C-alpha positions in Angstrom: 0.0 0.0 0.0 1.3 3.4 -0.9 0.5 6.6 1.1 -0.7 9.3 -1.2 1.3 12.0 0.7 4.4 9.9 0.0 3.5 9.9 -3.7 3.3 13.7 -3.6 6.7 14.0 -1.8 8.1 11.6 -4.4 6.9 13.7 -7.3 8.5 16.8 -5.8 11.9 14.9 -5.5 11.7 13.8 -9.1 10.8 17.3 -10.2 13.7 18.8 -8.3 16.1 16.4 -9.8 14.9 16.9 -13.4 14.7 20.7 -13.1 18.2 20.9 -11.7 19.5 18.4 -14.3 20.6 16.0 -11.6 20.7 12.3 -11.9 17.7 10.5 -10.3 19.1 8.1 -7.8 17.6 4.8 -6.8 16.4 6.2 -3.5 14.6 9.1 -5.2 12.0 6.6 -6.5 11.1 5.5 -3.0 10.7 1.8 -4.1 7.3 2.5 -5.7 8.1 1.8 -9.3 9.8 -0.9 -11.3 12.4 0.1 -14.0 9.8 0.1 -16.8 7.6 2.6 -15.0 10.6 4.7 -14.1 11.7 4.9 -17.8 8.2 5.7 -18.8 7.9 8.6 -16.4 11.3 10.0 -17.1 11.0 9.8 -20.8 7.6 11.5 -20.8 8.9 14.3 -18.6 12.0 15.0 -20.7 10.5 14.5 -24.2 10.3 18.0 -25.8 7.6 16.8 -28.2 5.3 16.1 -25.3 5.6 19.6 -23.8 2.8 21.1 -25.7 0.5 18.2 -25.1 1.1 18.4 -21.4 0.4 22.1 -21.4 -3.0 21.5 -23.0 -3.7 18.6 -20.6 -2.7 20.8 -17.7 -5.1 23.5 -18.7 -7.9 20.9 -18.9 -6.9 19.6 -15.6 -6.9 23.0 -14.0 -10.4 23.6 -15.1 -11.8 20.5 -13.4 -9.3 19.7 -10.6 -11.3 21.3 -7.8 -14.3 19.2 -8.6 -12.2 16.0 -9.0 -10.4 16.4 -5.8 -13.6 17.1 -3.9 -15.1 13.9 -5.2 -11.9 12.0 -4.3 -11.9 13.5 -0.8 -15.6 12.4 -0.4 -14.8 8.9 -1.5 -11.9 8.6 0.9 -13.9 9.3 4.0 -14.1 8.3 6.9 -10.4 7.3 6.9 -8.0 10.1 7.8 -5.3 9.0 5.3 -5.8 8.0 1.8 -4.4 4.6 0.9 -4.5 3.2 -2.7 -3.7 -0.1 -4.2 -0.2 -0.1 -5.6 -1.5 -0.2 -9.2 -3.7 2.8 -8.6 -0.9 4.5 -6.8 1.3 4.1 -9.9 -1.4 5.6 -12.1 -2.0 8.5 -9.7 1.7 9.2 -9.4 2.2 9.1 -13.2 -0.8 11.4 -13.6 0.5 13.8 -11.0 4.0 13.7 -12.6 2.7 14.3 -16.1 0.4 17.2 -15.0 2.4 18.7 -12.2 6.0 17.9 -13.0 5.4 18.1 -16.7 4.2 21.6 -16.2 7.1 22.5 -14.0 9.5 21.1 -16.6 7.6 22.9 -19.4 7.9 26.2 -17.4 11.6 25.4 -16.8 12.2 24.9 -20.5 10.4 28.1 -21.3 12.4 30.0 -18.7 15.6 28.7 -20.2 14.7 29.9 -23.6 12.6 33.0 -22.8 15.0 35.5 -21.3 14.2 39.2 -21.0 13.9 40.9 -24.4 16.9 42.6 -25.7 15.1 45.9 -25.6 14.8 45.5 -21.9 11.1 46.5 -21.6 10.1 44.0 -19.0 10.2 44.5 -15.2 9.8 41.0 -13.7 8.3 40.2 -10.3 9.2 36.7 -9.0 7.1 35.6 -6.1 8.1 33.1 -3.4 5.6 30.4 -4.7 7.2 30.6 -8.2 4.6 32.9 -9.7 6.3 35.1 -12.3 4.6 38.4 -13.2 5.6 41.1 -15.7 5.0 44.7 -14.4 3.5 47.3 -16.7 4.1 50.6 -14.9 1.1 52.2 -16.6 -1.4 49.9 -14.9 -3.1 49.7 -11.5 -3.8 46.2 -10.3 -3.7 43.7 -7.4 -0.6 41.5 -6.9 -1.8 37.9 -6.4 0.1 34.8 -5.6 -0.6 31.3 -6.9 -3.3 30.8 -4.3 -5.1 34.0 -5.4 -4.2 35.8 -2.2 -3.6 39.6 -2.5 0.0 40.2 -1.4 0.2 43.8 -2.6 -1.2 46.5 -4.9 0.4 48.0 -8.0 -0.2 51.7 -8.4 1.4 52.6 -11.7 5.1 52.6 -11.1 4.8 51.7 -7.4 4.4 48.3 -5.8 2.6 48.7 -2.4 2.9 46.0 0.2 1.3 47.9 3.1 -2.1 46.8 4.4 -2.2 43.3 2.8 -3.8 40.7 5.2 -0.9 38.2 5.2 0.1 35.4 7.6 2.9 35.9 10.0 5.5 34.1 8.0 8.6 35.3 6.2 7.9 35.2 2.5 10.1 36.8 -0.1 9.5 38.4 -3.5 12.2 39.4 -6.0 12.0 42.3 -8.4 14.2 42.5 -11.5 14.4 45.9 -13.2 16.0 46.0 -16.7 17.9 48.7 -18.4 15.9 51.8 -19.2 13.4 51.3 -16.4 13.0 52.2 -12.7 10.4 51.3 -10.1 9.3 52.2 -6.6 8.4 49.9 -3.7 6.5 50.7 -0.5 7.4 47.9 1.8 5.1 46.6 4.6 6.8 48.7 7.3 6.4 51.9 5.3 9.9 52.0 3.9 10.2 53.6 0.5 12.6 52.1 -2.0 13.3 53.3 -5.6 15.2 50.9 -7.8 17.4 52.1 -10.6 17.8 50.4 -14.0 19.7 47.1 -14.1 18.8 46.3 -10.5 17.3 43.3 -8.6 16.2 43.1 -5.0 14.9 40.3 -2.9 12.7 41.4 0.0 10.0 40.1 2.4 6.4 40.9 1.4 5.8 41.3 5.1 8.3 42.1 7.9 7.8 39.8 10.9 7.7 41.2 14.4 10.8 40.1 16.4 12.9 39.8 13.3 15.3 42.3 11.7 14.2 43.8 8.5 16.5 42.6 5.7 16.6 42.9 1.9 19.2 41.7 -0.6 20.3 44.1 -3.3 22.3 43.9 -6.6 22.3 47.2 -8.5 21.3 50.7 -7.2 18.6 51.8 -4.9 17.5 54.8 -2.9 16.0 54.0 0.5 13.9 56.1 2.9 13.7 53.7 5.8 10.8 53.8 8.3 12.0 54.2 11.8 11.7 51.2 14.1 14.3 51.0 16.9 13.3 47.4 17.7 13.8 46.1 14.2 17.0 47.4 12.5 16.9 47.5 8.7 19.7 45.8 6.8 20.6 46.0 3.1 22.8 43.0 2.1 25.1 43.5 -0.9 27.3 40.4 -1.3 29.9 40.7 1.5 28.9 44.2 2.5 25.9 45.1 4.7 24.4 48.4 5.5 22.5 48.6 8.8 20.1 51.5 9.7 17.2 52.3 12.0 15.6 55.1 10.0 17.3 57.2 7.4 17.7 58.2 3.7 20.6 56.8 1.7 21.6 55.6 -1.8 23.6 52.5 -2.5 25.1 51.3 -5.8 26.3 47.7 -6.0 26.3 46.5 -9.6 27.8 43.2 -10.6 31.0 43.6 -12.5 31.9 46.9 -10.9 34.8 47.0 -8.5 33.2 49.1 -5.8 30.1 49.4 -3.7 29.1 53.1 -3.0 26.9 54.3 -0.2 25.8 57.9 0.1 24.1 59.1 3.2 21.5 61.8 2.9 19.9 61.8 6.3 20.3 59.9 9.6 23.1 57.5 10.1 24.2 54.1 8.9 26.7 51.5 9.8 28.6 49.4 7.2 29.8 45.9 8.0 32.2 43.6 6.1 31.0 40.0 6.3 34.6 38.9 7.2 35.0 41.4 10.0 32.8 42.4 13.0 34.1 45.9 12.9 31.6 48.6 11.7 32.2 51.8 9.8 29.8 54.7 10.7 28.7 57.1 8.0 27.4 60.6 8.6 25.1 62.7 6.3 26.7 64.2 3.2 29.4 61.6 3.0 30.2 58.7 0.6 31.5 55.3 1.7 33.3 53.5 -1.1 34.0 49.8 -0.4 36.5 48.0 -2.6 35.3 44.5 -3.4 38.8 43.2 -3.8 40.8 44.6 -0.9 37.7 44.8 1.4 38.6 48.4 2.5 36.2 51.3 3.0 37.1 54.9 2.0 35.0 57.8 3.4 34.9 61.1 1.4 32.5 64.0 1.1 29.7 63.2 -1.3 28.1 65.1 -4.1 24.6 64.1 -3.0 22.9 65.8 -5.8 24.9 64.0 -8.4 24.6 60.6 -6.7 20.8 60.8 -6.3 19.9 62.6 -9.5 18.8 59.3 -11.1 15.8 59.2 -8.7 14.3 62.1 -10.6 15.4 61.0 -14.1 18.6 63.0 -14.1 22.1 62.1 -15.2 24.9 64.3 -13.8 28.5 63.8 -14.9 31.3 65.8 -13.1 34.7 65.5 -14.6 34.2 61.9 -15.8 35.9 60.1 -18.6 33.6 59.2 -21.4 34.6 55.5 -21.0 33.2 55.6 -17.5 30.1 57.4 -18.7 29.2 54.6 -21.1 27.8 52.2 -18.5 25.5 54.8 -16.9 24.2 55.8 -20.3 23.6 52.1 -21.2 21.5 51.6 -18.1 19.6 54.8 -18.3 18.7 54.5 -22.0 18.6 50.7 -22.4 21.3 50.7 -25.2 24.6 48.9 -25.8 27.5 51.2 -26.6 30.8 50.2 -28.1 33.4 52.9 -28.5 36.6 52.0 -30.3 38.0 55.6 -30.1 40.4 55.3 -27.2 41.1 59.1 -27.1 37.3 59.7 -26.7 37.1 57.1 -23.9 39.8 59.1 -22.0 38.3 62.5 -22.7 36.8 64.2 -19.6 33.3 65.6 -19.7 30.9 67.5 -17.3 27.3 67.6 -18.3 23.7 67.2 -17.1 21.0 65.2 -18.9 17.4 64.1 -18.2 16.3 60.7 -19.6 12.7 61.8 -20.0 13.7 65.0 -21.9 16.8 64.1 -24.0 17.1 61.0 -26.1 20.3 59.1 -26.4 20.9 60.6 -29.8 20.6 64.1 -28.3 23.1 63.2 -25.6 25.6 61.9 -28.1 25.1 65.0 -30.3 25.8 67.2 -27.4 29.0 65.4 -26.5 30.0 65.7 -30.2 30.0 69.5 -29.8 33.0 69.1 -27.5 34.7 66.2 -29.2 34.0 65.3 -32.8 33.2 61.6 -33.5 30.9 59.5 -35.7 28.3 57.0 -34.4 25.7 54.6 -35.8 22.6 53.2 -34.0 20.9 50.0 -35.0 18.5 48.0 -32.8 19.6 49.8 -29.6 23.3 49.1 -30.4 25.5 52.1 -30.7 28.9 52.0 -32.4 31.3 55.0 -31.9 34.5 55.4 -33.9 
């Protein structure tokens, strides 16, 4: 006799192995299937020609599963646990695998081939239960998880998590912002976060009483942290952590860049290196630059206006080499820039732009007034020579 719950756990183990491209070991099958049935299940789940069939079958199943499970539950009473003959258990397990795991494998295959578009127009919200949602910043709508529960509200370019009736458990969402886009979050504690282009952040949809408030960031964000002396707010960026109680600050921690920069606007923050218990305190109007390689922090006076201009659509360059300006322009305008003119890359510029007012062509034409060069644009790709 095979316990139905064991069949469910078994299906999850098989799904995990397939989705992670791991070998399915003997123990993973739980002794419920002979080799013939194992081969059948595995081949059905990994056969690309069956993906579309399973998708259609899954849709049919979704439309009737509530009624089917209600009938099954009624039949199983009065026993508390559902026991099935081994032959039925095999059929049930295969059915579950083909509909459940098959769908997971289909989704996995789609995720492997369906990356964010090259033009970077899609903001993606990944919920803790696996639900993936694209965010259109022109819409107002509810944010629902796979169970249909409201976890937040989208109000145009802001995701609002305050006020949702959620259970007292730590559940994370992750937001991914492509080049050319920004978005705002209002977290459950009242903390405001604005995410810059090319940024991802993982955060709880509800902060739990008795636990520190912690988010995980890669990219750039401006925080206005709600004060709560009992629950410190932490921003984790790889090996560097910023801890605050209530303050305003900007952090930039992009992958591939050698430094993490923290600018304090108001309040106070403490910076921690994961390898050292020593903290570095930052005061308003100052910039902390943490070198990812040598793990050292340098404190200097900050040009707060320049560092936070992006939150209002601005780009401010002060005595910056064009080669260093390129990455910021790529993020802001969602373009790819290749400059083979090394003299131009080393040329120093100071300029102000606004991404909602000036196009990338206008920016380049302005720079051309100071240093002559030619460029071409094709499919968001810019070549400068």
